[in-house]
PDBQT receptor file of N, H, CA, C and O in Angstrom, charges set to zero:
ATOM      1  N   UNK A   1     -15.881   8.755 -16.625  1.00  0.00    +0.000 N 
ATOM      2  CA  UNK A   1     -16.361   7.462 -16.244  1.00  0.00    +0.000 C 
ATOM      3  C   UNK A   1     -15.156   6.538 -16.091  1.00  0.00    +0.000 C 
ATOM      4  O   UNK A   1     -14.236   6.553 -16.908  1.00  0.00    +0.000 OA
ATOM      5  N   UNK A   2     -15.180   5.745 -15.043  1.00  0.00    +0.000 N 
ATOM      6  H   UNK A   2     -15.928   5.733 -14.379  1.00  0.00    +0.000 HD
ATOM      7  CA  UNK A   2     -14.166   4.726 -14.813  1.00  0.00    +0.000 C 
ATOM      8  C   UNK A   2     -14.856   3.368 -14.909  1.00  0.00    +0.000 C 
ATOM      9  O   UNK A   2     -15.807   3.095 -14.177  1.00  0.00    +0.000 OA
ATOM     10  N   UNK A   3     -14.377   2.529 -15.806  1.00  0.00    +0.000 N 
ATOM     11  H   UNK A   3     -13.605   2.751 -16.401  1.00  0.00    +0.000 HD
ATOM     12  CA  UNK A   3     -14.925   1.180 -15.915  1.00  0.00    +0.000 C 
ATOM     13  C   UNK A   3     -14.157   0.257 -14.990  1.00  0.00    +0.000 C 
ATOM     14  O   UNK A   3     -12.926   0.253 -14.982  1.00  0.00    +0.000 OA
ATOM     15  N   UNK A   4     -14.885  -0.520 -14.216  1.00  0.00    +0.000 N 
ATOM     16  H   UNK A   4     -15.884  -0.516 -14.222  1.00  0.00    +0.000 HD
ATOM     17  CA  UNK A   4     -14.294  -1.529 -13.333  1.00  0.00    +0.000 C 
ATOM     18  C   UNK A   4     -14.886  -2.864 -13.766  1.00  0.00    +0.000 C 
ATOM     19  O   UNK A   4     -16.099  -3.066 -13.706  1.00  0.00    +0.000 OA
ATOM     20  N   UNK A   5     -14.020  -3.770 -14.202  1.00  0.00    +0.000 N 
ATOM     21  H   UNK A   5     -13.035  -3.605 -14.251  1.00  0.00    +0.000 HD
ATOM     22  CA  UNK A   5     -14.495  -5.001 -14.815  1.00  0.00    +0.000 C 
ATOM     23  C   UNK A   5     -13.503  -6.139 -14.618  1.00  0.00    +0.000 C 
ATOM     24  O   UNK A   5     -12.372  -5.929 -14.182  1.00  0.00    +0.000 OA
ATOM     25  N   UNK A   6     -13.942  -7.331 -14.944  1.00  0.00    +0.000 N 
ATOM     26  H   UNK A   6     -14.862  -7.502 -15.298  1.00  0.00    +0.000 HD
ATOM     27  CA  UNK A   6     -13.042  -8.479 -14.924  1.00  0.00    +0.000 C 
ATOM     28  C   UNK A   6     -12.479  -8.747 -16.318  1.00  0.00    +0.000 C 
ATOM     29  O   UNK A   6     -11.584  -9.577 -16.476  1.00  0.00    +0.000 OA
ATOM     30  N   UNK A   7     -12.990  -8.061 -17.312  1.00  0.00    +0.000 N 
ATOM     31  H   UNK A   7     -13.717  -7.387 -17.184  1.00  0.00    +0.000 HD
ATOM     32  CA  UNK A   7     -12.552  -8.272 -18.697  1.00  0.00    +0.000 C 
ATOM     33  C   UNK A   7     -11.237  -7.545 -18.939  1.00  0.00    +0.000 C 
ATOM     34  O   UNK A   7     -11.135  -6.336 -18.733  1.00  0.00    +0.000 OA
ATOM     35  N   UNK A   8     -10.225  -8.303 -19.384  1.00  0.00    +0.000 N 
ATOM     36  H   UNK A   8     -10.308  -9.286 -19.552  1.00  0.00    +0.000 HD
ATOM     37  CA  UNK A   8      -8.887  -7.739 -19.488  1.00  0.00    +0.000 C 
ATOM     38  C   UNK A   8      -8.256  -7.906 -20.867  1.00  0.00    +0.000 C 
ATOM     39  O   UNK A   8      -7.034  -7.847 -21.000  1.00  0.00    +0.000 OA
ATOM     40  N   UNK A   9      -9.064  -8.110 -21.875  1.00  0.00    +0.000 N 
ATOM     41  H   UNK A   9     -10.057  -8.158 -21.767  1.00  0.00    +0.000 HD
ATOM     42  CA  UNK A   9      -8.528  -8.219 -23.232  1.00  0.00    +0.000 C 
ATOM     43  C   UNK A   9      -8.375  -6.822 -23.837  1.00  0.00    +0.000 C 
ATOM     44  O   UNK A   9      -9.098  -5.897 -23.466  1.00  0.00    +0.000 OA
ATOM     45  N   UNK A  10      -7.441  -6.675 -24.761  1.00  0.00    +0.000 N 
ATOM     46  H   UNK A  10      -6.854  -7.426 -25.062  1.00  0.00    +0.000 HD
ATOM     47  CA  UNK A  10      -7.250  -5.383 -25.424  1.00  0.00    +0.000 C 
ATOM     48  C   UNK A  10      -8.527  -4.906 -26.102  1.00  0.00    +0.000 C 
ATOM     49  O   UNK A  10      -8.836  -3.715 -26.089  1.00  0.00    +0.000 OA
ATOM     50  N   UNK A  11      -9.267  -5.839 -26.695  1.00  0.00    +0.000 N 
ATOM     51  H   UNK A  11      -9.016  -6.807 -26.705  1.00  0.00    +0.000 HD
ATOM     52  CA  UNK A  11     -10.509  -5.453 -27.368  1.00  0.00    +0.000 C 
ATOM     53  C   UNK A  11     -11.544  -4.924 -26.378  1.00  0.00    +0.000 C 
ATOM     54  O   UNK A  11     -12.323  -4.030 -26.711  1.00  0.00    +0.000 OA
ATOM     55  N   UNK A  12     -11.555  -5.473 -25.161  1.00  0.00    +0.000 N 
ATOM     56  H   UNK A  12     -10.923  -6.199 -24.890  1.00  0.00    +0.000 HD
ATOM     57  CA  UNK A  12     -12.470  -4.992 -24.123  1.00  0.00    +0.000 C 
ATOM     58  C   UNK A  12     -12.104  -3.566 -23.723  1.00  0.00    +0.000 C 
ATOM     59  O   UNK A  12     -12.973  -2.707 -23.576  1.00  0.00    +0.000 OA
ATOM     60  N   UNK A  13     -10.813  -3.329 -23.550  1.00  0.00    +0.000 N 
ATOM     61  H   UNK A  13     -10.106  -4.027 -23.670  1.00  0.00    +0.000 HD
ATOM     62  CA  UNK A  13     -10.341  -1.984 -23.187  1.00  0.00    +0.000 C 
ATOM     63  C   UNK A  13     -10.688  -0.973 -24.280  1.00  0.00    +0.000 C 
ATOM     64  O   UNK A  13     -11.165   0.124 -23.986  1.00  0.00    +0.000 OA
ATOM     65  N   UNK A  14     -10.448  -1.343 -25.537  1.00  0.00    +0.000 N 
ATOM     66  H   UNK A  14     -10.060  -2.233 -25.776  1.00  0.00    +0.000 HD
ATOM     67  CA  UNK A  14     -10.764  -0.431 -26.638  1.00  0.00    +0.000 C 
ATOM     68  C   UNK A  14     -12.257  -0.124 -26.668  1.00  0.00    +0.000 C 
ATOM     69  O   UNK A  14     -12.654   1.025 -26.859  1.00  0.00    +0.000 OA
ATOM     70  N   UNK A  15     -13.093  -1.163 -26.478  1.00  0.00    +0.000 N 
ATOM     71  H   UNK A  15     -12.771  -2.097 -26.322  1.00  0.00    +0.000 HD
ATOM     72  CA  UNK A  15     -14.538  -0.945 -26.466  1.00  0.00    +0.000 C 
ATOM     73  C   UNK A  15     -14.918   0.024 -25.352  1.00  0.00    +0.000 C 
ATOM     74  O   UNK A  15     -15.690   0.958 -25.569  1.00  0.00    +0.000 OA
ATOM     75  N   UNK A  16     -14.370  -0.201 -24.156  1.00  0.00    +0.000 N 
ATOM     76  H   UNK A  16     -13.742  -0.959 -23.980  1.00  0.00    +0.000 HD
ATOM     77  CA  UNK A  16     -14.692   0.666 -23.027  1.00  0.00    +0.000 C 
ATOM     78  C   UNK A  16     -14.304   2.107 -23.256  1.00  0.00    +0.000 C 
ATOM     79  O   UNK A  16     -15.063   3.017 -22.924  1.00  0.00    +0.000 OA
ATOM     80  N   UNK A  17     -13.127   2.325 -23.822  1.00  0.00    +0.000 N 
ATOM     81  H   UNK A  17     -12.510   1.586 -24.092  1.00  0.00    +0.000 HD
ATOM     82  CA  UNK A  17     -12.675   3.685 -24.069  1.00  0.00    +0.000 C 
ATOM     83  C   UNK A  17     -13.525   4.344 -25.158  1.00  0.00    +0.000 C 
ATOM     84  O   UNK A  17     -13.777   5.548 -25.108  1.00  0.00    +0.000 OA
ATOM     85  N   UNK A  18     -13.962   3.562 -26.130  1.00  0.00    +0.000 N 
ATOM     86  H   UNK A  18     -13.758   2.584 -26.171  1.00  0.00    +0.000 HD
ATOM     87  CA  UNK A  18     -14.847   4.104 -27.178  1.00  0.00    +0.000 C 
ATOM     88  C   UNK A  18     -16.206   4.484 -26.618  1.00  0.00    +0.000 C 
ATOM     89  O   UNK A  18     -16.890   5.341 -27.179  1.00  0.00    +0.000 OA
ATOM     90  N   UNK A  19     -16.603   3.857 -25.518  1.00  0.00    +0.000 N 
ATOM     91  H   UNK A  19     -16.047   3.161 -25.063  1.00  0.00    +0.000 HD
ATOM     92  CA  UNK A  19     -17.891   4.168 -24.892  1.00  0.00    +0.000 C 
ATOM     93  C   UNK A  19     -17.813   5.414 -24.017  1.00  0.00    +0.000 C 
ATOM     94  O   UNK A  19     -18.825   5.861 -23.476  1.00  0.00    +0.000 OA
ATOM     95  N   UNK A  20     -16.617   5.973 -23.878  1.00  0.00    +0.000 N 
ATOM     96  H   UNK A  20     -15.795   5.611 -24.317  1.00  0.00    +0.000 HD
ATOM     97  CA  UNK A  20     -16.476   7.213 -23.124  1.00  0.00    +0.000 C 
ATOM     98  C   UNK A  20     -15.744   7.088 -21.807  1.00  0.00    +0.000 C 
ATOM     99  O   UNK A  20     -15.644   8.063 -21.062  1.00  0.00    +0.000 OA
ATOM    100  N   UNK A  21     -15.234   5.912 -21.504  1.00  0.00    +0.000 N 
ATOM    101  H   UNK A  21     -15.316   5.120 -22.109  1.00  0.00    +0.000 HD
ATOM    102  CA  UNK A  21     -14.489   5.753 -20.246  1.00  0.00    +0.000 C 
ATOM    103  C   UNK A  21     -13.200   6.564 -20.305  1.00  0.00    +0.000 C 
ATOM    104  O   UNK A  21     -12.549   6.649 -21.347  1.00  0.00    +0.000 OA
ATOM    105  N   UNK A  22     -12.851   7.148 -19.190  1.00  0.00    +0.000 N 
ATOM    106  H   UNK A  22     -13.380   7.080 -18.344  1.00  0.00    +0.000 HD
ATOM    107  CA  UNK A  22     -11.585   7.875 -19.092  1.00  0.00    +0.000 C 
ATOM    108  C   UNK A  22     -10.530   7.020 -18.411  1.00  0.00    +0.000 C 
ATOM    109  O   UNK A  22      -9.346   7.359 -18.425  1.00  0.00    +0.000 OA
ATOM    110  N   UNK A  23     -10.959   5.906 -17.812  1.00  0.00    +0.000 N 
ATOM    111  H   UNK A  23     -11.920   5.630 -17.802  1.00  0.00    +0.000 HD
ATOM    112  CA  UNK A  23     -10.032   4.963 -17.186  1.00  0.00    +0.000 C 
ATOM    113  C   UNK A  23     -10.690   3.592 -17.186  1.00  0.00    +0.000 C 
ATOM    114  O   UNK A  23     -11.913   3.471 -17.250  1.00  0.00    +0.000 OA
ATOM    115  N   UNK A  24      -9.851   2.559 -17.111  1.00  0.00    +0.000 N 
ATOM    116  H   UNK A  24      -8.857   2.658 -17.059  1.00  0.00    +0.000 HD
ATOM    117  CA  UNK A  24     -10.330   1.183 -17.194  1.00  0.00    +0.000 C 
ATOM    118  C   UNK A  24      -9.536   0.374 -16.184  1.00  0.00    +0.000 C 
ATOM    119  O   UNK A  24      -8.329   0.192 -16.344  1.00  0.00    +0.000 OA
ATOM    120  N   UNK A  25     -10.199  -0.111 -15.151  1.00  0.00    +0.000 N 
ATOM    121  H   UNK A  25     -11.179   0.036 -15.021  1.00  0.00    +0.000 HD
ATOM    122  CA  UNK A  25      -9.548  -0.931 -14.125  1.00  0.00    +0.000 C 
ATOM    123  C   UNK A  25     -10.086  -2.350 -14.197  1.00  0.00    +0.000 C 
ATOM    124  O   UNK A  25     -11.289  -2.565 -14.343  1.00  0.00    +0.000 OA
ATOM    125  N   UNK A  26      -9.178  -3.317 -14.092  1.00  0.00    +0.000 N 
ATOM    126  H   UNK A  26      -8.201  -3.142 -13.974  1.00  0.00    +0.000 HD
ATOM    127  CA  UNK A  26      -9.615  -4.704 -14.048  1.00  0.00    +0.000 C 
ATOM    128  C   UNK A  26      -9.473  -5.240 -12.637  1.00  0.00    +0.000 C 
ATOM    129  O   UNK A  26      -8.520  -4.934 -11.920  1.00  0.00    +0.000 OA
ATOM    130  N   UNK A  27     -10.450  -6.048 -12.265  1.00  0.00    +0.000 N 
ATOM    131  H   UNK A  27     -11.224  -6.297 -12.848  1.00  0.00    +0.000 HD
ATOM    132  CA  UNK A  27     -10.460  -6.667 -10.935  1.00  0.00    +0.000 C 
ATOM    133  C   UNK A  27      -9.495  -7.830 -10.923  1.00  0.00    +0.000 C 
ATOM    134  O   UNK A  27      -9.359  -8.494 -11.950  1.00  0.00    +0.000 OA
ATOM    135  N   UNK A  28      -8.832  -8.114  -9.854  1.00  0.00    +0.000 N 
ATOM    136  H   UNK A  28      -8.943  -7.575  -9.019  1.00  0.00    +0.000 HD
ATOM    137  CA  UNK A  28      -8.781  -7.308  -8.634  1.00  0.00    +0.000 C 
ATOM    138  C   UNK A  28      -7.797  -6.158  -8.806  1.00  0.00    +0.000 C 
ATOM    139  O   UNK A  28      -6.829  -6.266  -9.558  1.00  0.00    +0.000 OA
ATOM    140  N   UNK A  29      -8.052  -5.062  -8.106  1.00  0.00    +0.000 N 
ATOM    141  H   UNK A  29      -8.838  -4.974  -7.495  1.00  0.00    +0.000 HD
ATOM    142  CA  UNK A  29      -7.146  -3.920  -8.123  1.00  0.00    +0.000 C 
ATOM    143  C   UNK A  29      -6.962  -3.450  -6.693  1.00  0.00    +0.000 C 
ATOM    144  O   UNK A  29      -7.785  -3.735  -5.823  1.00  0.00    +0.000 OA
ATOM    145  N   UNK A  30      -5.891  -2.736  -6.461  1.00  0.00    +0.000 N 
ATOM    146  H   UNK A  30      -5.223  -2.504  -7.168  1.00  0.00    +0.000 HD
ATOM    147  CA  UNK A  30      -5.590  -2.275  -5.104  1.00  0.00    +0.000 C 
ATOM    148  C   UNK A  30      -6.205  -0.901  -4.855  1.00  0.00    +0.000 C 
ATOM    149  O   UNK A  30      -6.577  -0.195  -5.792  1.00  0.00    +0.000 OA
ATOM    150  N   UNK A  31      -6.305  -0.539  -3.595  1.00  0.00    +0.000 N 
ATOM    151  H   UNK A  31      -6.003  -1.113  -2.834  1.00  0.00    +0.000 HD
ATOM    152  CA  UNK A  31      -6.780   0.797  -3.231  1.00  0.00    +0.000 C 
ATOM    153  C   UNK A  31      -5.864   1.853  -3.818  1.00  0.00    +0.000 C 
ATOM    154  O   UNK A  31      -6.317   2.921  -4.229  1.00  0.00    +0.000 OA
ATOM    155  N   UNK A  32      -4.581   1.555  -3.857  1.00  0.00    +0.000 N 
ATOM    156  H   UNK A  32      -4.212   0.687  -3.524  1.00  0.00    +0.000 HD
ATOM    157  CA  UNK A  32      -3.608   2.504  -4.402  1.00  0.00    +0.000 C 
ATOM    158  C   UNK A  32      -3.875   2.744  -5.885  1.00  0.00    +0.000 C 
ATOM    159  O   UNK A  32      -3.858   3.888  -6.341  1.00  0.00    +0.000 OA
ATOM    160  N   UNK A  33      -4.119   1.675  -6.638  1.00  0.00    +0.000 N 
ATOM    161  H   UNK A  33      -4.132   0.746  -6.267  1.00  0.00    +0.000 HD
ATOM    162  CA  UNK A  33      -4.417   1.836  -8.061  1.00  0.00    +0.000 C 
ATOM    163  C   UNK A  33      -5.662   2.698  -8.262  1.00  0.00    +0.000 C 
ATOM    164  O   UNK A  33      -5.670   3.599  -9.101  1.00  0.00    +0.000 OA
ATOM    165  N   UNK A  34      -6.706   2.421  -7.492  1.00  0.00    +0.000 N 
ATOM    166  H   UNK A  34      -6.699   1.690  -6.810  1.00  0.00    +0.000 HD
ATOM    167  CA  UNK A  34      -7.943   3.189  -7.607  1.00  0.00    +0.000 C 
ATOM    168  C   UNK A  34      -7.701   4.654  -7.249  1.00  0.00    +0.000 C 
ATOM    169  O   UNK A  34      -8.181   5.547  -7.946  1.00  0.00    +0.000 OA
ATOM    170  N   UNK A  35      -6.969   4.905  -6.178  1.00  0.00    +0.000 N 
ATOM    171  H   UNK A  35      -6.579   4.179  -5.612  1.00  0.00    +0.000 HD
ATOM    172  CA  UNK A  35      -6.669   6.281  -5.771  1.00  0.00    +0.000 C 
ATOM    173  C   UNK A  35      -5.868   7.017  -6.831  1.00  0.00    +0.000 C 
ATOM    174  O   UNK A  35      -6.103   8.199  -7.084  1.00  0.00    +0.000 OA
ATOM    175  N   UNK A  36      -4.918   6.318  -7.456  1.00  0.00    +0.000 N 
ATOM    176  H   UNK A  36      -4.727   5.358  -7.252  1.00  0.00    +0.000 HD
ATOM    177  CA  UNK A  36      -4.113   6.946  -8.506  1.00  0.00    +0.000 C 
ATOM    178  C   UNK A  36      -4.966   7.329  -9.706  1.00  0.00    +0.000 C 
ATOM    179  O   UNK A  36      -4.799   8.412 -10.267  1.00  0.00    +0.000 OA
ATOM    180  N   UNK A  37      -5.874   6.453 -10.100  1.00  0.00    +0.000 N 
ATOM    181  H   UNK A  37      -6.010   5.573  -9.644  1.00  0.00    +0.000 HD
ATOM    182  CA  UNK A  37      -6.754   6.747 -11.233  1.00  0.00    +0.000 C 
ATOM    183  C   UNK A  37      -7.654   7.925 -10.905  1.00  0.00    +0.000 C 
ATOM    184  O   UNK A  37      -7.782   8.851 -11.706  1.00  0.00    +0.000 OA
ATOM    185  N   UNK A  38      -8.276   7.900  -9.743  1.00  0.00    +0.000 N 
ATOM    186  H   UNK A  38      -8.173   7.147  -9.092  1.00  0.00    +0.000 HD
ATOM    187  CA  UNK A  38      -9.160   9.002  -9.346  1.00  0.00    +0.000 C 
ATOM    188  C   UNK A  38      -8.373  10.303  -9.251  1.00  0.00    +0.000 C 
ATOM    189  O   UNK A  38      -8.832  11.344  -9.721  1.00  0.00    +0.000 OA
ATOM    190  N   UNK A  39      -7.192  10.246  -8.644  1.00  0.00    +0.000 N 
ATOM    191  H   UNK A  39      -6.820   9.400  -8.262  1.00  0.00    +0.000 HD
ATOM    192  CA  UNK A  39      -6.361  11.443  -8.529  1.00  0.00    +0.000 C 
ATOM    193  C   UNK A  39      -5.984  12.009  -9.882  1.00  0.00    +0.000 C 
ATOM    194  O   UNK A  39      -6.025  13.222 -10.087  1.00  0.00    +0.000 OA
ATOM    195  N   UNK A  40      -5.613  11.128 -10.815  1.00  0.00    +0.000 N 
ATOM    196  H   UNK A  40      -5.579  10.143 -10.649  1.00  0.00    +0.000 HD
ATOM    197  CA  UNK A  40      -5.248  11.573 -12.161  1.00  0.00    +0.000 C 
ATOM    198  C   UNK A  40      -6.439  12.242 -12.839  1.00  0.00    +0.000 C 
ATOM    199  O   UNK A  40      -6.285  13.279 -13.485  1.00  0.00    +0.000 OA
ATOM    200  N   UNK A  41      -7.615  11.659 -12.696  1.00  0.00    +0.000 N 
ATOM    201  H   UNK A  41      -7.741  10.817 -12.171  1.00  0.00    +0.000 HD
ATOM    202  CA  UNK A  41      -8.805  12.214 -13.331  1.00  0.00    +0.000 C 
ATOM    203  C   UNK A  41      -9.249  13.527 -12.694  1.00  0.00    +0.000 C 
ATOM    204  O   UNK A  41      -9.846  14.378 -13.354  1.00  0.00    +0.000 OA
ATOM    205  N   UNK A  42      -8.954  13.682 -11.415  1.00  0.00    +0.000 N 
ATOM    206  H   UNK A  42      -8.469  12.992 -10.879  1.00  0.00    +0.000 HD
ATOM    207  CA  UNK A  42      -9.328  14.923 -10.718  1.00  0.00    +0.000 C 
ATOM    208  C   UNK A  42      -8.177  15.932 -10.669  1.00  0.00    +0.000 C 
ATOM    209  O   UNK A  42      -8.278  16.962 -10.002  1.00  0.00    +0.000 OA
ATOM    210  N   UNK A  43      -7.107  15.637 -11.363  1.00  0.00    +0.000 N 
ATOM    211  H   UNK A  43      -7.025  14.800 -11.905  1.00  0.00    +0.000 HD
ATOM    212  CA  UNK A  43      -5.986  16.572 -11.401  1.00  0.00    +0.000 C 
ATOM    213  C   UNK A  43      -5.099  16.486 -10.183  1.00  0.00    +0.000 C 
ATOM    214  O   UNK A  43      -4.495  17.483  -9.789  1.00  0.00    +0.000 OA
ATOM    215  N   UNK A  44      -5.008  15.312  -9.575  1.00  0.00    +0.000 N 
ATOM    216  H   UNK A  44      -5.499  14.502  -9.895  1.00  0.00    +0.000 HD
ATOM    217  CA  UNK A  44      -4.109  15.128  -8.430  1.00  0.00    +0.000 C 
ATOM    218  C   UNK A  44      -4.697  15.549  -7.101  1.00  0.00    +0.000 C 
ATOM    219  O   UNK A  44      -3.958  15.740  -6.135  1.00  0.00    +0.000 OA
ATOM    220  N   UNK A  45      -6.019  15.698  -7.026  1.00  0.00    +0.000 N 
ATOM    221  H   UNK A  45      -6.620  15.542  -7.811  1.00  0.00    +0.000 HD
ATOM    222  CA  UNK A  45      -6.646  16.189  -5.806  1.00  0.00    +0.000 C 
ATOM    223  C   UNK A  45      -6.878  15.118  -4.750  1.00  0.00    +0.000 C 
ATOM    224  O   UNK A  45      -7.286  15.441  -3.634  1.00  0.00    +0.000 OA
ATOM    225  N   UNK A  46      -6.629  13.849  -5.072  1.00  0.00    +0.000 N 
ATOM    226  H   UNK A  46      -6.297  13.586  -5.978  1.00  0.00    +0.000 HD
ATOM    227  CA  UNK A  46      -6.902  12.766  -4.131  1.00  0.00    +0.000 C 
ATOM    228  C   UNK A  46      -5.598  12.160  -3.662  1.00  0.00    +0.000 C 
ATOM    229  O   UNK A  46      -4.735  11.831  -4.476  1.00  0.00    +0.000 OA
ATOM    230  N   UNK A  47      -5.447  12.009  -2.352  1.00  0.00    +0.000 N 
ATOM    231  H   UNK A  47      -6.148  12.277  -1.691  1.00  0.00    +0.000 HD
ATOM    232  CA  UNK A  47      -4.249  11.390  -1.800  1.00  0.00    +0.000 C 
ATOM    233  C   UNK A  47      -4.422   9.879  -1.775  1.00  0.00    +0.000 C 
ATOM    234  O   UNK A  47      -5.533   9.373  -1.619  1.00  0.00    +0.000 OA
ATOM    235  N   UNK A  48      -3.310   9.162  -1.931  1.00  0.00    +0.000 N 
ATOM    236  H   UNK A  48      -2.407   9.573  -2.058  1.00  0.00    +0.000 HD
ATOM    237  CA  UNK A  48      -3.338   7.716  -1.842  1.00  0.00    +0.000 C 
ATOM    238  C   UNK A  48      -3.639   7.315  -0.404  1.00  0.00    +0.000 C 
ATOM    239  O   UNK A  48      -3.243   8.021   0.523  1.00  0.00    +0.000 OA
ATOM    240  N   UNK A  49      -4.332   6.196  -0.197  1.00  0.00    +0.000 N 
ATOM    241  H   UNK A  49      -4.654   5.623  -0.950  1.00  0.00    +0.000 HD
ATOM    242  CA  UNK A  49      -4.623   5.752   1.164  1.00  0.00    +0.000 C 
ATOM    243  C   UNK A  49      -3.325   5.357   1.867  1.00  0.00    +0.000 C 
ATOM    244  O   UNK A  49      -2.359   4.966   1.212  1.00  0.00    +0.000 OA
ATOM    245  N   UNK A  50      -3.298   5.457   3.201  1.00  0.00    +0.000 N 
ATOM    246  H   UNK A  50      -4.082   5.774   3.733  1.00  0.00    +0.000 HD
ATOM    247  CA  UNK A  50      -2.088   5.037   3.916  1.00  0.00    +0.000 C 
ATOM    248  C   UNK A  50      -1.849   3.553   3.712  1.00  0.00    +0.000 C 
ATOM    249  O   UNK A  50      -2.791   2.763   3.647  1.00  0.00    +0.000 OA
ATOM    250  N   UNK A  51      -0.585   3.183   3.612  1.00  0.00    +0.000 N 
ATOM    251  H   UNK A  51       0.180   3.825   3.665  1.00  0.00    +0.000 HD
ATOM    252  CA  UNK A  51      -0.283   1.772   3.419  1.00  0.00    +0.000 C 
ATOM    253  C   UNK A  51      -0.522   1.013   4.706  1.00  0.00    +0.000 C 
ATOM    254  O   UNK A  51      -0.288   1.517   5.805  1.00  0.00    +0.000 OA
ATOM    255  N   UNK A  52      -1.000  -0.223   4.542  1.00  0.00    +0.000 N 
ATOM    256  H   UNK A  52      -1.191  -0.632   3.649  1.00  0.00    +0.000 HD
ATOM    257  CA  UNK A  52      -1.254  -1.056   5.721  1.00  0.00    +0.000 C 
ATOM    258  C   UNK A  52       0.017  -1.828   6.048  1.00  0.00    +0.000 C 
ATOM    259  O   UNK A  52       0.649  -2.404   5.162  1.00  0.00    +0.000 OA
ATOM    260  N   UNK A  53       0.382  -1.836   7.308  1.00  0.00    +0.000 N 
ATOM    261  H   UNK A  53      -0.131  -1.368   8.028  1.00  0.00    +0.000 HD
ATOM    262  CA  UNK A  53       1.604  -2.520   7.728  1.00  0.00    +0.000 C 
ATOM    263  C   UNK A  53       1.290  -3.841   8.372  1.00  0.00    +0.000 C 
ATOM    264  O   UNK A  53       2.201  -4.557   8.788  1.00  0.00    +0.000 OA
TER     265      UNK A  53
């Protein structure tokens, strides 16, 4: 489970991880950050999106 939230306190992160989250992202986040988290959780199977120029 990946938690996506606006809450960015250490206590919020600890609560989320105790609930079973394997990753915790706070809004706003970039596509690259999301891809990296998903890739890490899937063992590197997801490529980062192409950068926008």
